[in-house]
Structures are given as structure tokens and as C-alpha cells.
N, C-alpha and C positions, 0 to 999 in steps of 0.2 A: 558478522555485519561487514557489509562491503564499504570500502574506504576508497574514495573516489582517487585521490593523488596516490595510492600504493603504487608501487612499479612504473611511475611515471617519468620516462625520460625526454628530455628536449636539447637538442644539439644543433647551433648554430653553424653553416659553414665559416671557413675563415675570413671570407671577403665580405661577409654580413654583419651589418649590426640590428640588435632589437631588444626590446624591453616585452618580457613576459609578464602579465598581472594577473592575480588570483584573488578574486572576490570569495570571501569564504562567510555562510551563515551559520553559526553554531549553536545549537540547541542542548542544552544539558538534559540528560535523562538517566534515571534511576532503574535498575532492573532488581526485582525482589523475587526471590524463588522459594518454594515450598519449605525447603530445609532451613530456611531463615537467612540464608547468603544474600547480600546485596552487593550488586555492582553499581558504581556510581562513575559514568561515563558520558560522552558526549557525542552527536551525531551532528555531520555538518555536510553541506551542499557546495559546491565548487563551481564559479563560472571562471573561464578562462579568457583572456585577450592577448593578442600579439600585436605589438606596434612596431611596423618596420622602420628603422631609422635609416634615412639616407646620408652618405659622408658629408652633403652640403646641408641638409635640411635640419638634422637634428644633432645637438650638440650633446655628449656624453657617451658613457661606457653603455655596453650592454648591461641589463640587469634584472632581476625577477623581484618583485613586490608583492607583498601580501595584505589584503585589506580584510579585516575580522568586523563581522557584525554579531553581538551576542543577543539572541532572543531572549526576550524578559518571560518567556513562558518554558514550563519544564515538564518533559514526559516523565510520567512514572509507571512503569509497566510491570505488571503483578501476576505471577504464575498463580493460579488457583486451581483448585479440584471441589468438583461438583460432588454432592452426595449421591445416593442411590434414588432418594424420594424424588428430585426433578428429574432424573431419567425415567423413571416409571411414569410420571406424569406425561411427561413427552409423547411415550409409547402410547399412553391410554388417550391422548390428544389424537394422535396419528391414527388409531384404530376408532375413533370414534367419528372422526372424519371420513374415514373410508366408508364404513358403516352408514353415514348419513348420506353420503353421495348415492350409495349402492339403493339405498332406498328411495332417493328421488328418480334413480333411473328406474328400478321396478315399477314405481307409481306410474311414470308417463308411458312406461310401454304397457303396461296392464289397461292403461285409459285408451291407448292407440288401437289396442286388440279389441276391446271392447266396442269402441265405435266402428273399427272396420268389419266385424261381424254384425252389427246392427245394417249398416248400409253395405250391401255385397257389391255394390258399383264401385267402390273403393278398390277392391283387389283387382 
């Protein structure tokens, strides 16, 4: 899982002042695996803003602030395993589709060839 704030470094030069603001949206996430293990975690997205402070215009010290917004939804990601029956059903559907399309192509080619033989001017 990628975390957008991992290894994030911000450094201000000594002659500047500013405020970093981070707005985070947090979504609760549960992972469920075939072996019965479960992981309860959170996913988040982040938006970063920087406010440059001038010595005369802004009062205050450089700062970092975080604002959190928790989502009312929860993601549940489950690892599943399909049996052999759905696999064979899919294979039969593919083979049947190919057979049907080839039948349509063969029928069209047969009709075109019989029309061409009846009317030699088309050749």
C-alpha cells in the first residue's frame, strides 16, 4: 500500500517563514484473506498547501497543520477463490462464442460465393 506522506521532507530557508497545511481524507479499510487473517487499516489521500508568510503581513511562527476528514464509508476487500466450475463455464462460453462467430463468417462466405458463381460479372 502506498502512503503519500512517507519520506516527505520539507525545509524552509532560515530567512523565510511559512505554513504547511495538510488536508487528509481517511477511509477505513478491512482486508480479509483466505487463511482467515484480517487486517483493519485506513487509506488516505492528502492535499498539501503552503502559505508564504511575509515578515510584515503575517504574525506567527512557521507551522505545520493537519486537518482530518473521516469518511462514513468503509471498504472491505476480501480475497476469494473460485472453484473449477466457474472456470470451465468461462472456457465453454469462450469456445461457444468462437464457434458461433466462425459459423456466421462461414455462412456469409458461402452465400457470397454462391452469388458470385451465379453472376459471373461480379468476378
